[in-house]
N, C-alpha and C positions, 0 to 999 in steps of 0.2 A: 420500903421504897425510898430509892435514895431522895434524898434533896440538894438544894443550894447549887444545882448543876448550872453549868455555862450553856450559855447559847453554843455554844461547837462543841461540847458533852454532848448537848441532845442531840444535834445533828449528825453526829458522825456517828449513827446507831449501826448495827450489824441486821444486816437479812431485810427483809421487802419493807419493815414498816416498825416506825419507833413506839415504845412501848406506848407514850403519853399519846399517842391516836386514839388508843382502845380507850381510857380515861373520857376522853373529849366525845369518843365514839356514844358510849354509857351511856353519857350527859346529854347530849343532844339526841341520842335516841328517844327518851323518854320526856325531855321537851316536846317532838314532833310528834308521840301518841298525842301531847294536849291540843297541839294544835290543828294537826287535822281529825285529828275526833270531832273537836269541835267544826272545823270546815265543812267535815261531810255533813254536820247536821244544819247547818245556817237555811241552807234553801228549802228545806222540807218544814223544819220550824217558822218559819216565815209563812211559809203558804199553809200548814194544817194547825199551827198555834196561832200565830198572827192574825190570821183571816187576811194575806196580801193576796193579789192576784200573781198569775203567773211571769207574765211582763215586771211587774213591781218587785216581784220578788229577786229576780235576775238581777233589774238594776240596782238592787239593795245591798247583793250579794258582790257583785261588781266595785259597788262603792266599798264596803266594806274590806274586803280585800285588796281592794289598791290601797286605801290608807293604813292597813296591815303594813304592808310591803314599801310603801312611801318612808314610811317611818324608820325603816332598817337603814335609809340615806342619812338620817338626822341622827340618831343612835350611832353611824358609826364616825361619824362630827364628833358629836360628844367621845367618843369613845379615842378616838385621835388626838385631843385635845385638851380633854379635862380628864376623866376617868380613867382612862385604861380599859382595857378587854376586859379583864378581870370583873372590876369594880362594875365595869357597864353591864357585864353579864348575870351580876348577884343581882341587884338592882333590877332589871330588867325579869329575872325570877320573879322576883318576889311580885312585881306589878300583876304575872300573869297566874300566878295563884291567888291574889287577892279578885281580881277578876273574874276568876273561875269559880272562887266560894261564892260571890256574888250571884252569878251564871243558877247554882246549885240550889240558892237559897229559894228565888222567883224567878225563872227565866222570861217568863210573861212579865211583869212586871219592871224588872231590871234588867233587861237585853241587851239596851243599848248600852247600860252606864259598865253593867258588867266587860261587853265587849269593847269599849274605848279603855277598860284597864289592860286589856289584852294588847289590844292594837298597842298601845305605848310600852307596853312591857316586853314584846315582839320585837320592835326597833331596837332596841337597846342589847336583846339577847342575841337575836337571829348573826348582824355580821360580822359579830363580836367572836364565837365560836370558830365559824368558819375561817378567818385570819388568823386567829392562833393556830388553825392546822398548818397553814400554809408556814408560819414560823417554823414547824418542824423541821422543814428540809431546805438546804442550801439553795441557791436560785437556780445553781446547773444539775441539779439532782434530778435525773430521770427516772426516780422511784415516784413521785410526787404525785403524777393523775392517777397512780395505782393507788397512792394513799388517799387522795379526794374520793376515789370510785370505792375504797372500801368503807370510808366515813360516810358516804352515801347509801349505802347500805346500812350504816345504823341511823340513818336520818327514815329509810323505808322502813325499815324492823317497826320502828315506831310509828309510821302512817299507818302500816300494815294491821297490827293492833286496836290502835286506836279509833283506825277508818271505820273498821269490822264493826268493833267492838259497841261504840258509842250509840250510830244510828242503828244497832240491829236492837240494843236496848232501847232506847226509844223508841221503834217501832214495837217493840215486844215479842222479836223475833228471838231472843235471848233471855233467860231469868224473869221469863214473865208468870210463873208461878210464886217466885220470892219477892220481885218487886211491884208492888201496887199498880193500879195503871195509873192512877193521877198522881206518883211519882215516878214514872219512867223517865221524864226529861230532866229533872234533877239530879235525879242518879245519873242519866248520861253526862250530863257535865260537870258532875261531882266527881268524875272519873278522872276529869282530864285535871282538877285541882289536886288530887293524890299525884298522880305521877309526876306533876310539874314539883312538889316538894321534892319527892326522889331526886329526880334531876337533879336539883339547884342541892342536895346533900350529896349527890355523887361528885357534882366540881369542887365542892367545899373541901373534903375528903380526900382529894388527889391534885390540889394546883400546884402545891409544894414542889411536885415534879416537875411544873413547867420551867422552873428558875428562874429569869428575868424577862420571860416571854409574857407579855401583858398586863404589865405595872405599870403605874401611874407616869404619863410624860413630863408631868410637874415637879418630878422630885429634886430640880434645879430651884425652886420654891420654898419659902419657909414654910411648916407645918402648918401656920393658921391660915396664911395665905393660900396655902392649895385647900384644906379643907373648906375655904370660904367659898372658892370656887365648886369644888365638888357638892356643898349644900344648896347652892344656888341651883345646881344642875336638879337635886332632888327634889326642891321645893316647886322649879318651873314644872318638873313634870307631872304632877298631882297638880299644880295648880291650870295649867293646859285642859284637865280633863273634858269640863263644860265646856270648852269648845269643842272638844274632836266629839262630845255627845250630839252637839249639834249639828256640826258638820256629817257626820255618819248617820244620825238618824232622817234627814235629809238630803236625799242621792242628789237633787238638782246643785246643791252645793259641790257635788266633786266635781263637775265641770272645770267651775272657776279653781278650786286646790289643786287639779292637774294641770292646768294651764300655766300655774305659777310655779309649783316645784321643779317640773321638768327644766325650766327654760334656767329658773335661778342655781339648778344644780351645776347646769352647764357653764353658766356664767362664772362658778365658783370654781369651776376645773379650772376654765379659762384663766382667771385671775391666779391662782398656784401653779401653773404652765409657766409664769414668769420667772421662776424661781428653780427652773430646771435646764437641764442639756436639750439639744436638737433631738437627738438621739432618745432619752427620756420621753419627750413630746411627741415624738413617731411613733414610740408604742403606746402612748395613753391615746392616740388620735387610731391606733390600730385597736386599742380596748376598746373603743366607742364603736367601732364598725359591730364587736361582737354584741355590743350591750343593746347597740339599734336592734339588732335582727332579732336577737333574745325575745325583744315585746312580740315579734308576730311571732312567734314558736310559743310565748305562753295564753297570746290571747286563743290558739286556738285549742291549744296542752287542757287550760283550766275553765273549757265548757265541762269537764267530771263534775267540779262543786256548783256549777250552774244547771245548764239546760240537760245535760247528760243527768243529771239526779231526777230531775222531772220527769227523763223521757226513762230511763232505768223504774221508776215509780210507777208510770202509767204501760208503758210497752215493753215489760221482759216479763219473761216467765220467771219461776222460781230454782232451776235447778240447771247445776253446772254438771256433767258428764253424771248425770240421774243422780247427785246430791242435793237435797233441798237446800238455798242457799237464800238470804236475804238480797235482793238484787240492785238496793242500795249500796248495799255493804258490800257486795262485789265489785259497784264501780266506784267504791271511794279505799278499797284495799287491793283490788288485782294487780294494778301498775307496782303497786307495791310488792307484793309478792314476787312477781317476775326480775324486780330488781332485785331484792336480795340472791334469788337464782342465779343470777347473772351476771353482778356487779364486777364480783370479786372476778371471774372468768373474763370481762371484757377489760378488768386493770390488767388481767396477768398477760391477753392477748397484747395489749399496747407493748407490755415488757417486753414481750416476745420478737415484736416488727422491730422494736427500737434496735433492739442488739444485733437486726440483720439488718439495720438502716433501710427498712421498708413501712416505717410508722407512717401515715399521712398526717400532712401537719392539721393544726388544731382548726385550722379554718374549713377544711375539707373537712374536717369530723363534723363540723357543726353543718354543714351541707349534707352529708348523711343524716342526720338526725332531721331536718325538715323531709328528706324523700322519706324515712320510715311513719315521721309522722302523716306523710300525706295518706301510705298505704294504710294506716291505722282506721281514718280519718274514711275511708274508701272502703273499709268492711264495715263501718256502722252503716254507712250508706247504703250497702250491700243488704242489711238485715232486715229491709223493707219487703225482699221477696220471699224469707221466709215466716211471713207475718200470718194467723191467720183471721178471722171474720170481725175479731174484735179488735184488732191492731196490736195482740201480743206477740212478739218475736222471740227469738231465740236467745238466751242468755248465753249460751257456749259460744256464739258466734260473735256476740258482742264481748266475751274475757277475750278471744282470739286478735279483737283490733288490740284490745289492749297489751296485749302481748305482741304483737308489732310496736305501738307507740310505744316502747318499755325501751326498745332498740335505740329509736333517736332520742330520749330522753337520758340516756347512757352515753350517748355519742355527745350530749349538748351539756345538760345539767352540771355533772359533776367538775368538767373536762372546763366548764366555765368558770365555776368557782379558781380553780387551779390556776386560770390563764391570768387573772383580775390580778393573784397575787403575783406573778412570774411579770405581766407589761407593766406593775404598778412599784414607783419609787416608796422606800420603804416609811417614807414619811405621810404617803396616802393609801398607804393599803388599804384602811376598813373605811376610804370616803368611798375608795372605787368600789370594794366589795357593797360599800351601801348602795352605791350607783347599780351593779349589777340585780341588789334586790329593786331596786327603784325601777327599772327595767321590768321587773317582774309586776311593779305595782299596776304599771302601763299595761300590761297585758294581762290582769285582773279585771283593769276598768275596760278594756275592748272588750273582753270577754263576756263581762254584762253586760256591754251594749249587743254583742252580735248576738249572747242568749234572748235578751229579751225581743228583738227582731224575729226572732225564729218564735218566740212565746206569741206575740203581737200578733203576727201571720196563721198562726192558730188557734185564736181564741174562742172562737165560738163552731169550733171544727171537731167531729166526730173522734173519738178514738183512734180509728182507722185512719183518716183523714192527715189525723196529727202525726205518726208513724210515719205519714209520708213526707207530710213535712217537715218537721225535722230532719229525717235520711236525706232529704235532697237538700238542707243547710249544710249537714255534716259532707256533701259529696263537694259543696263549693271552697269550703274550708280546705277539701284532701287537695283541691285544683291549684288554689292559693300554695298551700304549703308546698306545693310540686314546683311550681314558680319560683318560690325564697329559695329552695334547696338547690337549683339549677343556676342562681343568680350567685348564692355564696361558691360554689366550686368552683365559675368562672372567673371570680373576680378574687380567688386565692392567691395567684403570683403577686398578687398587686400588695395585699394585706401583710403577704409573707416577707416583701423590702421592708414594709414598716415595723416589723415585728424582729427585722433584725436577727440577732443570734436566739431570742425566743423559736423554743418549736412547740 
């Protein structure tokens, strides 16, 4: 492995992808196994083990996931200003391992304690590895979108394995003859800890190939002063754990937090914009357009971990194309499987269209993402017409809905990470990536509210009536997604002007 590479040597790579992308690919893959494995268990665990009702579980899910993504903004800020991307990622990985081990020991008693560690850890880990991917490319390199699409396939390979394995083990659909019933949840959370160790070891063993990418931004300071700032960051992230436990375990505090963190991030961005040119600030305004619309996308998409988990548990049969499968496992992993199959193909399609100068601009891609999202949720609505008298409907059709939504995600999420790095000045890239994930936090927050409203309406209904209520709710989401997609396509010329030379 080559070491001590300059940024120019890294960016002047031959072929479609830089070799460093593969190292980050595998590190992120295992981290996403851990994250999505736990995410896919949350609502079912809260309903079946913590005995919450469906409405409370949806609100709690939205709150938990909102804090996870909100802290990516804070983690990006500390990476930009103090730790650098590499140390931030390593520290975040350690905290995620600790949280997963706590949950594996006793998930019922230590649920919010363990979750709080994973929230802080994800905040330090997630935005910075994505930013390092962007640093592998020159600003005008049209291979960047394809690179992010491949990286996104790594995300989803981890999500596929973790999303299915963890919930299937917890439900007893896998390894039931090996794992005692009373330890199934312990093992499910334990898998998340093991793969997070693999993720961190992968990064440690390959980080030298990144050259100067991700090193400390405080190298101009003395060693003692720099280390003081770093140690204060580490200590502060531990000290804040009890506050996170309080916030996460009481979902009513989520409203207050979300009302504060969003406006504060906008004000901070406005403060930073004073230091940049008018051209740079126009690009940042364009980035905000993408960020705002992504909130709506994730509010709909993230029903997967909330209302769709309960829908899968109660209203879907257990076969896909005649193959017996766990419905929750399918809900957690079908999208990831389709991303793995199609992400590279979509990336190559963008390259093919770019060479022929017919590639749609990014804002139009976002609009297309919403149109696919609308189509997928309409399929979820349509499952009501295939239900039996007990309110159980087709897992095949449900899986097809995820197939359609996958193309929407591929038009938006990997391209979204790419566009944040393109539109952001170098000194703000981790912060803007953090704001991108903060938009996901708001999406998760609203997803919980939407899911809770659906659950509330069906609280005392029969299973057949619940199916109808959930399906009608998904029809409404399909309509809203369609409207958002049309608006994005209509305003694309204006946003394109703000983006200037960025495509």
